[in-house]
DSSP file (Angstrom, degrees, kcal/mol; ACC not computed):
  #  RESIDUE AA STRUCTURE BP1 BP2  ACC     N-H-->O    O-->H-N    N-H-->O    O-->H-N    TCO  KAPPA ALPHA  PHI   PSI    X-CA   Y-CA   Z-CA
    1    1 A X     >        0   0    0      0, 0.0     4,-2.1     0, 0.0     5,-0.2   0.000 360.0 360.0 360.0 -28.2  -56.9   -9.9  191.7
    2    2 A X  H  >  +     0   0    0      1,-0.2     4,-3.1     2,-0.2     5,-0.2   0.887 360.0  55.7 -59.9 -36.4  -56.5   -6.1  191.9
    3    3 A X  H  > S+     0   0    0      2,-0.2     4,-2.4     1,-0.2     6,-0.3   0.905 104.4  52.4 -61.3 -42.9  -56.1   -6.3  188.2
    4    4 A X  H  4>S+     0   0    0      2,-0.2     5,-2.8     1,-0.2     6,-0.9   0.924 113.8  43.3 -59.2 -45.2  -59.4   -8.1  187.9
    5    5 A X  H ><5S+     0   0    0     -4,-2.1     3,-1.0     4,-0.2    -2,-0.2   0.934 113.2  50.9 -66.3 -46.5  -61.1   -5.4  189.9
    6    6 A X  H 3<5S+     0   0    0     -4,-3.1    -2,-0.2     1,-0.3    -1,-0.2   0.878 114.3  43.8 -60.6 -39.6  -59.4   -2.5  188.2
    7    7 A X  T 3<5S-     0   0    0     -4,-2.4    -1,-0.3    -5,-0.2    -2,-0.2   0.496 114.3-114.5 -85.4  -3.6  -60.4   -3.7  184.7
    8    8 A X  T < 5S+     0   0    0     -3,-1.0    -3,-0.2    -4,-0.5    -4,-0.1   0.727  77.0 131.2  78.0  21.1  -63.9   -4.6  185.8
    9    9 A X  S   <S+     0   0    0     -5,-2.8   113,-2.4    -6,-0.3   114,-0.8   0.502  74.7  25.4 -87.4  -4.2  -63.4   -8.3  185.3
   10   10 A X  E    S-A  121   0A   0     -6,-0.9     2,-0.3   111,-0.3   111,-0.2  -0.979  71.2-160.8-150.0 155.6  -64.9   -9.0  188.7
   11   11 A X  E     -A  120   0A   0    109,-2.3   109,-2.3    -2,-0.3     2,-0.2  -0.978  28.3-103.5-138.6 150.0  -67.4   -7.2  190.9
   12   12 A X  E     -A  119   0A   0     -2,-0.3     2,-0.5   107,-0.2   107,-0.3  -0.523  39.0-124.3 -69.1 133.9  -68.4   -7.2  194.5
   13   13 A X        -     0   0    0    105,-2.6   105,-0.2    -2,-0.2     5,-0.1  -0.703  28.0-116.5 -81.8 125.9  -71.6   -9.1  195.0
   14   14 A X    >>  -     0   0    0     -2,-0.5     3,-2.4     1,-0.1     4,-0.6  -0.296  24.4-114.0 -59.9 146.7  -74.2   -6.9  196.8
   15   15 A X  H >> S+     0   0    0      1,-0.3     3,-1.1     2,-0.2     4,-0.5   0.846 115.5  56.7 -50.0 -41.2  -75.2   -8.2  200.2
   16   16 A X  H 34 S+     0   0    0      1,-0.2    -1,-0.3     2,-0.1    -2,-0.1   0.565 108.5  47.9 -73.4  -6.3  -78.8   -8.8  199.0
   17   17 A X  H <4 S+     0   0    0     -3,-2.4    -1,-0.2     1,-0.1    -2,-0.2   0.418  88.5  84.0-109.8  -1.5  -77.6  -11.1  196.2
   18   18 A X  H << S+     0   0    0     -3,-1.1     2,-1.3    -4,-0.6    -2,-0.1   0.938  80.0  63.5 -69.9 -46.6  -75.2  -13.3  198.1
   19   19 A X     <  +     0   0    0     -4,-0.5     2,-0.3     3,-0.0    -1,-0.2  -0.651  69.5 139.3 -86.5  92.9  -77.7  -15.8  199.5
   20   20 A X        -     0   0    0     -2,-1.3     5,-0.1    -3,-0.1    -3,-0.0  -0.876  61.5 -78.5-124.8 160.9  -79.2  -17.5  196.4
   21   21 A X    >   -     0   0    0     -2,-0.3     3,-2.2     1,-0.1     4,-0.3  -0.255  39.6-119.3 -58.3 146.9  -80.0  -21.2  195.8
   22   22 A X  G >  S+     0   0    0      1,-0.3     3,-1.0     2,-0.2    -1,-0.1   0.779 113.8  63.1 -58.4 -27.3  -77.0  -23.4  195.1
   23   23 A X  G 3  S+     0   0    0      1,-0.2    -1,-0.3     3,-0.0    -2,-0.1   0.611 103.0  50.2 -73.7 -10.3  -78.5  -24.3  191.8
   24   24 A X  G <  S+     0   0    0     -3,-2.2     2,-0.3    78,-0.0    -1,-0.2   0.328 115.6  31.8-109.4   5.5  -78.2  -20.6  190.7
   25   25 A X    <   -     0   0    0     -3,-1.0     2,-0.3    -4,-0.3    78,-0.3  -0.977  56.3-158.3-154.9 165.4  -74.6  -20.0  191.6
   26   26 A X        -     0   0    0     76,-2.0    79,-2.9    -2,-0.3     2,-0.6  -0.953  15.2-140.9-151.3 129.7  -71.2  -21.7  191.8
   27   27 A X  B     -b  105   0A   0     -2,-0.3     2,-0.5    77,-0.2    79,-0.2  -0.835  22.7-149.5 -93.5 121.2  -68.1  -20.7  193.8
   28   28 A X        -     0   0    0     77,-3.7    79,-0.2    -2,-0.6    19,-0.1  -0.793   6.3-137.9 -96.8 120.2  -65.0  -21.3  191.7
   29   29 A X  E     +D   46   0B   0     -2,-0.5    17,-2.9    17,-0.5     2,-0.3  -0.416  28.4 177.3 -71.7 154.4  -61.7  -22.3  193.5
   30   30 A X  E     -D   45   0B   0     15,-0.3     2,-0.3    -2,-0.1    15,-0.2  -0.968  14.7-167.9-151.0 164.2  -58.6  -20.6  192.3
   31   31 A X  E     -D   44   0B   0     13,-2.0    13,-2.5    -2,-0.3     2,-0.2  -0.987  28.3-104.1-152.3 156.6  -54.9  -20.4  193.0
   32   32 A X  E     -D   43   0B   0     -2,-0.3     2,-0.5    11,-0.2    11,-0.2  -0.582  23.1-161.1 -83.8 146.0  -51.9  -18.3  192.0
   33   33 A X  E     -D   42   0B   0      9,-2.6     9,-2.3    -2,-0.2     2,-0.1  -0.984  17.4-138.5-124.6 118.7  -49.3  -19.5  189.5
   34   34 A X  E     -D   41   0B   0     -2,-0.5     7,-0.2     7,-0.2     2,-0.0  -0.381  14.4-121.7 -76.0 153.5  -45.9  -17.7  189.6
   35   35 A X    >   -     0   0    0      5,-2.4     3,-0.7    -2,-0.1    -1,-0.1  -0.194  44.3 -83.5 -78.1-177.2  -44.0  -16.7  186.5
   36   36 A X  T 3  S+     0   0    0      1,-0.3    -2,-0.1     2,-0.1    -1,-0.1   0.868 131.3  45.9 -58.6 -39.3  -40.5  -17.9  185.9
   37   37 A X  T 3  S-     0   0    0      1,-0.1    -1,-0.3     3,-0.0    -3,-0.0   0.677 103.2-131.3 -78.8 -17.3  -39.0  -15.1  188.0
   38   38 A X  S <  S+     0   0    0     -3,-0.7    -2,-0.1     2,-0.2    -1,-0.1   0.576  81.0 105.5  78.4   8.9  -41.4  -15.6  190.8
   39   39 A X  S    S+     0   0    0      1,-0.1     2,-0.3    -5,-0.0    -3,-0.0   0.627  76.9  41.0 -97.4 -13.8  -42.2  -11.8  190.9
   40   40 A X        -     0   0    0      2,-0.0    -5,-2.4    -7,-0.0     2,-0.3  -0.941  67.0-156.2-131.4 155.1  -45.6  -11.9  189.2
   41   41 A X  E     -D   34   0B   0     -2,-0.3     2,-0.4    -7,-0.2    -7,-0.2  -0.941   4.0-155.4-128.0 149.8  -48.6  -14.3  189.5
   42   42 A X  E     -D   33   0B   0     -9,-2.3    -9,-2.6    -2,-0.3     2,-0.5  -0.924  26.2-119.1-117.7 153.9  -51.5  -15.2  187.3
   43   43 A X  E     -D   32   0B   0     -2,-0.4     2,-0.5   -11,-0.2   -11,-0.2  -0.775  23.2-165.7 -95.5 131.0  -54.7  -16.6  188.6
   44   44 A X  E     -D   31   0B   0    -13,-2.5   -13,-2.0    -2,-0.5     2,-0.3  -0.975   9.0-150.5-117.1 124.9  -55.8  -20.1  187.5
   45   45 A X  E     -D   30   0B   0     81,-1.5     2,-0.9    -2,-0.5   -15,-0.3  -0.723   9.3-138.1 -94.6 143.4  -59.4  -21.1  188.2
   46   46 A X  E >   +D   29   0B   0    -17,-2.9     3,-1.2    -2,-0.3   -17,-0.5  -0.753  27.9 168.7-106.1  86.2  -60.3  -24.7  188.8
   47   47 A X  T 3  S+     0   0    0     80,-1.1    11,-2.8    -2,-0.9    10,-0.4   0.607  76.5  61.7 -70.6 -11.6  -63.5  -25.4  186.9
   48   48 A X  T 3  S+     0   0    0     79,-0.2    -1,-0.2     9,-0.2     2,-0.2   0.500  74.5 115.0 -92.9  -5.2  -63.0  -29.1  187.6
   49   49 A X    <   -     0   0    0     -3,-1.2     8,-0.5   -20,-0.1     2,-0.2  -0.465  68.9-122.8 -67.3 133.2  -63.2  -28.9  191.4
   50   50 A X  B     -E   56   0C   0     -2,-0.2     6,-0.2     6,-0.2    -1,-0.1  -0.519  19.5-138.8 -78.8 142.0  -66.2  -30.7  192.7
   51   51 A X    >   -     0   0    0      4,-1.9     3,-1.9    -2,-0.2    -1,-0.1  -0.201  42.0 -83.2 -84.3-175.2  -68.8  -28.8  194.8
   52   52 A X  T 3  S+     0   0    0      1,-0.3    -1,-0.1     2,-0.1    -2,-0.1   0.713 132.2  58.8 -64.5 -18.9  -70.4  -30.2  197.9
   53   53 A X  T 3  S-     0   0    0      2,-0.3    -1,-0.3     0, 0.0     3,-0.1   0.500 118.8-112.0 -86.5  -4.2  -72.9  -31.9  195.6
   54   54 A X  S <  S+     0   0    0     -3,-1.9     2,-0.4     1,-0.3    -2,-0.1   0.563  83.3 112.4  85.9   9.0  -70.0  -33.8  193.9
   55   55 A X        -     0   0    0     -6,-0.0    -4,-1.9     3,-0.0    -1,-0.3  -0.934  53.7-148.6-118.3 138.3  -70.5  -31.9  190.6
   56   56 A X  B  >  -E   50   0C   0     -2,-0.4     4,-0.8    -6,-0.2    -6,-0.2  -0.558  27.7-113.4 -97.8 166.6  -68.0  -29.4  189.1
   57   57 A X  H >> S+     0   0    0     -8,-0.5     4,-1.4   -10,-0.4     3,-1.0   0.911 119.3  55.6 -62.5 -42.1  -68.8  -26.3  187.0
   58   58 A X  H 34 S+     0   0    0    -11,-2.8    -1,-0.2     1,-0.3   -10,-0.1   0.809  99.0  61.5 -62.2 -29.2  -67.1  -28.0  184.1
   59   59 A X  H 34 S+     0   0    0    -12,-0.3    -1,-0.3     1,-0.2    -2,-0.2   0.828 111.7  38.9 -62.8 -30.5  -69.4  -31.0  184.5
   60   60 A X  H << S+     0   0    0     -3,-1.0    -2,-0.2    -4,-0.8    -1,-0.2   0.649  96.1  96.0 -95.7 -18.7  -72.3  -28.6  183.7
   61   61 A X  S  < S-     0   0    0     -4,-1.4     2,-0.6     1,-0.1    68,-0.0  -0.500  75.1-124.6 -78.4 141.8  -70.8  -26.4  181.0
   62   62 A X        -     0   0    0     -2,-0.2    -1,-0.1     1,-0.2    -2,-0.1  -0.759  20.1-162.2 -81.7 122.1  -71.4  -27.1  177.4
   63   63 A X        -     0   0    0     -2,-0.6    70,-0.2     1,-0.1    -1,-0.2   0.868  23.9-147.1 -77.2 -37.3  -67.9  -27.5  175.8
   64   64 A X        -     0   0    0     69,-0.1    -1,-0.1     2,-0.1    69,-0.1  -0.016  30.0 -56.6  86.5 163.3  -69.0  -27.0  172.2
   65   65 A X        -     0   0    0      1,-0.1     2,-0.5    68,-0.1     0, 0.0  -0.280  62.4 -91.0 -73.6 162.2  -67.4  -28.6  169.1
   66   66 A X        +     0   0    0      1,-0.2    -1,-0.1     2,-0.0    -2,-0.1  -0.634  43.9 179.7 -72.9 123.2  -63.8  -28.3  168.2
   67   67 A X        +     0   0    0     -2,-0.5     2,-0.2     2,-0.1    -1,-0.2   0.700  49.8  86.8 -99.5 -24.4  -63.6  -25.2  166.0
   68   68 A X  S    S-     0   0    0      1,-0.1     2,-0.1    93,-0.0     3,-0.1  -0.497  81.9-112.3 -81.7 147.4  -59.9  -25.1  165.2
   69   69 A X        -     0   0    0     -2,-0.2    -1,-0.1     1,-0.1    -2,-0.1  -0.436  50.7 -86.5 -67.3 150.0  -58.2  -27.0  162.4
   70   70 A X     >  -     0   0    0      1,-0.1     4,-2.1    -2,-0.1     3,-0.3  -0.238  38.4-113.4 -62.2 153.5  -56.0  -29.8  163.6
   71   71 A X  H  > S+     0   0    0      1,-0.2     4,-2.7     2,-0.2     5,-0.2   0.833 112.3  56.6 -60.4 -39.0  -52.4  -28.7  164.4
   72   72 A X  H  > S+     0   0    0      1,-0.2     4,-2.3     2,-0.2    -1,-0.2   0.935 109.4  46.0 -60.3 -46.8  -50.8  -30.7  161.6
   73   73 A X  H  > S+     0   0    0     -3,-0.3     4,-2.6     1,-0.2     5,-0.2   0.908 112.4  51.1 -63.1 -42.5  -52.9  -29.0  159.0
   74   74 A X  H  X S+     0   0    0     -4,-2.1     4,-2.3     1,-0.2    -2,-0.2   0.919 110.8  48.2 -61.3 -43.7  -52.3  -25.6  160.5
   75   75 A X  H  X S+     0   0    0     -4,-2.7     4,-1.1     2,-0.2    -1,-0.2   0.890 112.3  48.6 -66.3 -38.9  -48.5  -26.2  160.5
   76   76 A X  H  < S+     0   0    0     -4,-2.3     3,-0.5    -5,-0.2     4,-0.4   0.921 113.6  46.6 -65.8 -43.3  -48.5  -27.4  156.9
   77   77 A X  H >X S+     0   0    0     -4,-2.6     3,-1.4     1,-0.2     4,-0.6   0.856 104.3  63.0 -65.3 -35.4  -50.6  -24.4  155.8
   78   78 A X  H >< S+     0   0    0     -4,-2.3     3,-0.5     1,-0.3    -1,-0.2   0.838 102.7  50.0 -57.8 -35.1  -48.3  -22.1  157.8
   79   79 A X  T 3< S+     0   0    0     -4,-1.1    -1,-0.3    -3,-0.5    -2,-0.2   0.568  97.1  71.1 -81.8 -10.1  -45.4  -23.1  155.5
   80   80 A X  T <4 S+     0   0    0     -3,-1.4    -1,-0.2    -4,-0.4     2,-0.2   0.727  85.3  77.0 -80.8 -22.6  -47.4  -22.4  152.3
   81   81 A X  S << S-     0   0    0     -4,-0.6     3,-0.1    -3,-0.5     0, 0.0  -0.541  74.9-134.2 -94.0 155.1  -47.4  -18.6  152.6
   82   82 A X  S    S+     0   0    0     -2,-0.2     2,-0.4     1,-0.2    -1,-0.1   0.859  96.8  38.7 -70.0 -35.8  -44.6  -16.1  151.8
   83   83 A X  S    S-     0   0    0      2,-0.0     2,-0.4    -3,-0.0    -1,-0.2  -0.955  71.6-161.1-121.1 133.6  -45.3  -14.3  155.0
   84   84 A X        -     0   0    0     -2,-0.4     2,-0.4    -3,-0.1    -6,-0.0  -0.934   6.5-168.2-114.7 137.5  -46.2  -15.8  158.3
   85   85 A X        -     0   0    0     -2,-0.4     2,-0.3     2,-0.0    -2,-0.0  -0.977   4.1-175.6-125.3 136.1  -47.9  -13.8  161.1
   86   86 A X        -     0   0    0     -2,-0.4     2,-0.3     2,-0.0    -2,-0.0  -0.916   6.4-177.8-124.0 157.3  -48.3  -14.9  164.7
   87   87 A X        -     0   0    0     -2,-0.3     2,-0.4     2,-0.0    -2,-0.0  -0.985  20.1-148.5-150.3 157.7  -50.2  -13.0  167.5
   88   88 A X        -     0   0    0     -2,-0.3     2,-0.8     4,-0.0    -2,-0.0  -0.979  16.0-145.6-130.0 117.9  -51.0  -13.3  171.1
   89   89 A X    >   -     0   0    0     -2,-0.4     3,-1.3     1,-0.0     4,-0.1  -0.748  26.4-126.7 -86.3 111.9  -54.2  -11.9  172.3
   90   90 A X  T 3  S-     0   0    0     -2,-0.8    -1,-0.0     1,-0.3    -2,-0.0  -0.349  86.5  -6.3 -63.6 130.3  -53.5  -10.5  175.8
   91   91 A X  T >  S+     0   0    0     -2,-0.1     3,-0.6     1,-0.1     4,-0.3   0.911  83.3 178.3  52.4  47.6  -55.9  -11.9  178.4
   92   92 A X  G X  S+     0   0    0     -3,-1.3     3,-1.6     1,-0.3     4,-0.2   0.879  74.0  45.2 -51.7 -49.8  -57.9  -13.5  175.6
   93   93 A X  G >  S+     0   0    0      1,-0.3     3,-1.4     2,-0.2    31,-0.9   0.831 106.6  61.3 -66.7 -29.1  -60.5  -15.2  177.8
   94   94 A X  G <  S+     0   0    0     -3,-0.6    -1,-0.3     1,-0.3    -2,-0.2   0.405  90.0  69.8 -80.4   5.2  -60.9  -12.0  179.8
   95   95 A X  G <  S+     0   0    0     -3,-1.6     2,-0.6    -4,-0.3    -1,-0.3   0.540  84.3  83.9 -90.0  -9.5  -62.1  -10.1  176.6
   96   96 A X  S <  S-     0   0    0     -3,-1.4    28,-1.7    -4,-0.2     2,-0.2  -0.849  74.5-142.2-103.4 118.8  -65.4  -12.1  176.6
   97   97 A X  B     -F  123   0D   0     -2,-0.6     2,-0.3    26,-0.2    26,-0.3  -0.549  13.8-131.3 -80.2 140.4  -68.2  -10.8  178.9
   98   98 A X        -     0   0    0     24,-2.5     3,-0.3    -2,-0.2    -1,-0.1  -0.679   7.0-156.3 -89.4 143.5  -70.4  -13.3  180.7
   99   99 A X  S    S+     0   0    0     -2,-0.3     2,-0.7     1,-0.3    -1,-0.1   0.918  92.1  29.2 -80.8 -49.4  -74.1  -13.0  180.6
  100  100 A X    >   +     0   0    0      1,-0.1     3,-0.8     2,-0.0    -1,-0.3  -0.850  68.1 171.5-115.3  96.6  -74.8  -14.9  183.9
  101  101 A X  G >   +     0   0    0     -2,-0.7     3,-1.8    -3,-0.3    20,-0.4   0.489  57.2  90.1 -87.0  -2.4  -71.8  -14.4  186.1
  102  102 A X  G 3  S+     0   0    0      1,-0.3   -76,-2.0    18,-0.1     3,-0.4   0.644  79.6  65.0 -69.0 -11.1  -73.2  -15.9  189.3
  103  103 A X  G <  S+     0   0    0     -3,-0.8    -1,-0.3   -78,-0.3    -2,-0.1   0.376  99.8  53.3 -90.8   5.5  -71.8  -19.3  188.1
  104  104 A X  S <  S+     0   0    0     -3,-1.8    17,-3.0    17,-0.2    -1,-0.2  -0.476  76.8 151.8-133.1  62.5  -68.3  -17.9  188.5
  105  105 A X  E     -bC  27 120A   0    -79,-2.9   -77,-3.7    -3,-0.4     2,-0.3  -0.624  17.9-177.9 -90.0 152.1  -68.3  -16.6  192.1
  106  106 A X  E     - C   0 119A   0     13,-2.5    13,-3.1    -2,-0.2     2,-0.4  -0.961  23.0-131.7-141.1 160.5  -65.1  -16.4  194.2
  107  107 A X  E     + C   0 118A   0     -2,-0.3     2,-0.3   -79,-0.2    11,-0.2  -0.933  38.7 156.8-110.5 142.5  -64.2  -15.3  197.7
  108  108 A X  E     - C   0 117A   0      9,-2.2     9,-2.2    -2,-0.4     2,-0.3  -0.993  25.6-169.3-161.4 151.4  -61.3  -13.0  198.2
  109  109 A X        -     0   0    0     -2,-0.3     7,-0.1     7,-0.2     3,-0.1  -0.984  25.3-135.3-143.7 148.0  -59.7  -10.4  200.4
  110  110 A X  S    S+     0   0    0     -2,-0.3     2,-0.3     5,-0.2    -1,-0.1   0.782  87.7   8.1 -75.2 -28.1  -56.9   -8.1  199.7
  111  111 A X  S >  S-     0   0    0      4,-0.1     3,-1.7    -3,-0.0    -1,-0.1  -0.971  77.9-106.4-148.5 161.5  -55.0   -8.7  202.9
  112  112 A X  T 3  S+     0   0    0     -2,-0.3     4,-0.1     1,-0.3    -2,-0.0   0.652 117.4  60.1 -63.9 -13.1  -55.3  -11.0  205.9
  113  113 A X  T 3  S+     0   0    0      2,-0.1    -1,-0.3    -4,-0.0     2,-0.2   0.532  92.8  79.2 -92.8  -7.1  -56.6   -8.1  208.0
  114  114 A X  S <  S-     0   0    0     -3,-1.7     2,-0.1     1,-0.1     3,-0.0  -0.663  89.1-101.2 -98.5 156.1  -59.7   -7.5  205.7
  115  115 A X        -     0   0    0     -2,-0.2     2,-0.2     1,-0.1    -5,-0.2  -0.429  41.0-102.3 -71.9 150.8  -62.9   -9.5  205.8
  116  116 A X        -     0   0    0     -7,-0.1     2,-0.3    -2,-0.1    -7,-0.2  -0.553  45.1-163.8 -70.7 135.4  -63.5  -12.2  203.2
  117  117 A X  E     - C   0 108A   0     -9,-2.2    -9,-2.2    -2,-0.2     2,-0.5  -0.873  18.4-118.4-124.4 156.7  -65.8  -10.9  200.5
  118  118 A X  E     + C   0 107A   0     -2,-0.3  -105,-2.6  -105,-0.2     2,-0.3  -0.812  36.0 172.8 -96.0 129.4  -67.9  -12.5  197.8
  119  119 A X  E     -AC  12 106A   0    -13,-3.1   -13,-2.5    -2,-0.5     2,-0.4  -0.855  20.5-145.4-126.6 163.4  -67.2  -11.5  194.2
  120  120 A X  E     -AC  11 105A   0   -109,-2.3  -109,-2.3    -2,-0.3     2,-0.2  -0.999  20.8-123.0-130.4 138.9  -68.3  -12.7  190.8
  121  121 A X  E     -A   10   0A   0    -17,-3.0  -111,-0.3   -20,-0.4   -17,-0.2  -0.563  14.6-164.4 -75.6 139.4  -66.3  -12.8  187.6
  122  122 A X  S    S+     0   0    0   -113,-2.4   -24,-2.5    -2,-0.2     2,-0.3   0.373  70.7  55.6-104.3   1.9  -67.7  -10.8  184.8
  123  123 A X  B    S-F   97   0D   0   -114,-0.8   -26,-0.2   -26,-0.3   -29,-0.2  -0.845 101.3 -76.9-129.8 165.1  -65.5  -12.5  182.1
  124  124 A X        -     0   0    0    -28,-1.7     2,-0.4   -31,-0.9   -28,-0.1  -0.410  51.1-130.3 -62.7 133.2  -64.8  -16.0  181.0
  125  125 A X    >   -     0   0    0     -2,-0.1     3,-1.4    -4,-0.1     2,-0.3  -0.727  12.5-120.6 -92.0 133.9  -62.4  -17.7  183.5
  126  126 A X  T 3  S+     0   0    0     -2,-0.4   -81,-1.5     1,-0.2     3,-0.1  -0.559 101.6  43.3 -65.1 128.3  -59.3  -19.5  182.4
  127  127 A X  T 3  S+     0   0    0      1,-0.5   -80,-1.1    -2,-0.3     2,-0.3   0.386  83.7 117.4 110.6  -1.7  -59.7  -23.1  183.5
  128  128 A X    X   -     0   0    0     -3,-1.4     3,-1.1   -82,-0.1    -1,-0.5  -0.774  69.9-124.5 -98.2 148.8  -63.4  -23.6  182.6
  129  129 A X  T 3  S+     0   0    0     -2,-0.3     4,-0.4     1,-0.3     3,-0.3   0.789 107.1  47.8 -62.8 -31.4  -64.2  -26.2  180.0
  130  130 A X  T 3> S+     0   0    0      1,-0.2     4,-2.5     2,-0.1    -1,-0.3   0.582  85.9  91.4 -88.3  -9.3  -66.1  -23.9  177.6
  131  131 A X  H <> S+     0   0    0     -3,-1.1     4,-2.4    -6,-0.2     5,-0.2   0.895  85.1  48.1 -57.6 -47.8  -63.4  -21.1  177.6
  132  132 A X  H  > S+     0   0    0     -4,-0.4     4,-2.3    -3,-0.3     5,-0.2   0.927 114.0  47.3 -61.1 -43.2  -61.4  -22.3  174.5
  133  133 A X  H  > S+     0   0    0     -4,-0.4     4,-2.8   -70,-0.2     5,-0.2   0.942 112.9  48.5 -61.1 -47.8  -64.6  -22.8  172.4
  134  134 A X  H  X S+     0   0    0     -4,-2.5     4,-2.1     1,-0.2    -1,-0.2   0.887 111.5  49.8 -62.5 -40.0  -66.0  -19.4  173.4
  135  135 A X  H  X S+     0   0    0     -4,-2.4     4,-1.9    -5,-0.2    -1,-0.2   0.938 114.7  42.9 -65.0 -47.4  -62.7  -17.6  172.6
  136  136 A X  H  X S+     0   0    0     -4,-2.3     4,-2.6    -5,-0.2     5,-0.2   0.911 113.3  52.6 -65.9 -42.1  -62.3  -19.3  169.1
  137  137 A X  H  X S+     0   0    0     -4,-2.8     4,-2.7    -5,-0.2    -1,-0.2   0.891 108.1  51.5 -61.9 -39.8  -66.0  -18.8  168.3
  138  138 A X  H  X S+     0   0    0     -4,-2.1     4,-2.4    -5,-0.2    -1,-0.2   0.918 110.8  47.9 -62.8 -43.3  -65.7  -15.0  169.2
  139  139 A X  H  X S+     0   0    0     -4,-1.9     4,-2.1     2,-0.2    -2,-0.2   0.912 113.4  47.6 -64.1 -42.1  -62.7  -14.7  166.9
  140  140 A X  H  X S+     0   0    0     -4,-2.6     4,-2.2     2,-0.2    -2,-0.2   0.909 112.1  49.4 -65.2 -41.7  -64.5  -16.5  164.1
  141  141 A X  H  X S+     0   0    0     -4,-2.7     4,-2.9     2,-0.2    -2,-0.2   0.897 109.7  51.8 -65.1 -39.7  -67.6  -14.4  164.5
  142  142 A X  H  X S+     0   0    0     -4,-2.4     4,-2.0     2,-0.2    -1,-0.2   0.912 108.8  51.2 -61.2 -42.8  -65.6  -11.2  164.5
  143  143 A X  H  < S+     0   0    0     -4,-2.1    -2,-0.2     2,-0.2    -1,-0.2   0.901 112.9  45.7 -61.9 -41.2  -63.9  -12.4  161.2
  144  144 A X  H >< S+     0   0    0     -4,-2.2     3,-1.3     1,-0.2     4,-0.3   0.927 112.1  50.8 -66.6 -44.8  -67.4  -13.0  159.7
  145  145 A X  H 3< S+     0   0    0     -4,-2.9     3,-0.3     1,-0.3    -2,-0.2   0.840 117.6  39.2 -62.1 -33.9  -68.8   -9.7  160.9
  146  146 A X  T 3X S+     0   0    0     -4,-2.0     4,-2.8    -5,-0.2    -1,-0.3   0.213  80.8 110.1-102.4  14.4  -65.9   -7.7  159.5
  147  147 A X  T <4 S+     0   0    0     -3,-1.3    -1,-0.2     1,-0.2     7,-0.1   0.814  78.8  51.1 -63.2 -30.8  -65.5   -9.7  156.2
  148  148 A X  T  4 S+     0   0    0     -3,-0.3     3,-0.4    -4,-0.3    -1,-0.2   0.871 116.7  39.8 -72.5 -36.2  -66.8   -6.8  154.1
  149  149 A X  T  4 S+     0   0    0      1,-0.2    -2,-0.2    -3,-0.2     2,-0.2   0.837 133.6  20.9 -80.6 -34.4  -64.4   -4.3  155.7
  150  150 A X     X  +     0   0    0     -4,-2.8     4,-2.7    -7,-0.2    -1,-0.2  -0.584  68.8 165.3-134.9  70.7  -61.3   -6.6  155.9
  151  151 A X  H  > S+     0   0    0     -3,-0.4     4,-2.2     1,-0.2     5,-0.2   0.873  78.0  45.3 -61.7 -40.4  -61.8   -9.4  153.3
  152  152 A X  H  > S+     0   0    0      2,-0.2     4,-2.4     1,-0.2    -1,-0.2   0.926 115.9  45.7 -70.0 -43.7  -58.2  -10.7  153.3
  153  153 A X  H  > S+     0   0    0      2,-0.2     4,-2.7     1,-0.2     5,-0.2   0.899 112.7  51.7 -64.8 -39.9  -57.9  -10.6  157.1
  154  154 A X  H  X S+     0   0    0     -4,-2.7     4,-2.3     2,-0.2     5,-0.2   0.928 110.4  48.1 -62.2 -45.5  -61.3  -12.3  157.5
  155  155 A X  H  X S+     0   0    0     -4,-2.2     4,-2.3    -5,-0.2     5,-0.3   0.922 113.5  47.4 -61.8 -44.7  -60.3  -15.1  155.1
  156  156 A X  H  X S+     0   0    0     -4,-2.4     4,-2.7     1,-0.2    -2,-0.2   0.916 112.5  49.1 -64.0 -43.1  -57.0  -15.7  156.9
  157  157 A X  H  X S+     0   0    0     -4,-2.7     4,-0.5     1,-0.2    -1,-0.2   0.884 115.2  43.9 -65.7 -37.8  -58.6  -15.7  160.3
  158  158 A X  H  < S+     0   0    0     -4,-2.3    -1,-0.2    -5,-0.2    -2,-0.2   0.842 126.2  29.6 -76.2 -33.0  -61.3  -18.2  159.3
  159  159 A X  H  < S+     0   0    0     -4,-2.3    -2,-0.2    -5,-0.2    -3,-0.2   0.858 127.0  33.7 -95.5 -39.5  -59.0  -20.5  157.4
  160  160 A X  H  <        0   0    0     -4,-2.7    -3,-0.2    -5,-0.3    -2,-0.1   0.180 360.0 360.0-110.9  17.0  -55.5  -20.3  159.0
  161  161 A X     <        0   0    0     -4,-0.5    -1,-0.2    -5,-0.1    -4,-0.1   0.430 360.0 360.0-105.3 360.0  -56.3  -19.7  162.6
């Protein structure tokens, strides 16, 4: 969570903004998931957890259409080219800024001796229903926006991603 704060991916909610109607905010549960060695953790948010009203954040989010080509077609196309390239976008969902971050609030404290504080995520949370659509749509839009500057890369990103 320190990483989230350091990178500006979450912010402390000012005292005067904490008490808002439940229809204008959502507290997102989360838990740590250790890596294979058990020495590092990543945070997984549970957008499917029901609130006191019985509705989850994922119930309210628009998922969007499937933008990616089906896996079989991608794998067949992958074999058609002389050169294959793969990539991993680090913290992909955390590259996308949220407009209304009050729907991704969390409570957190750095140690058991500190008071619990209210924060809001300023980036798309892994574990929300709309995250995959938003990430792919951003990549596709970037490819379209840069098609004049990078025509081959744009074509590859739009067709073979």
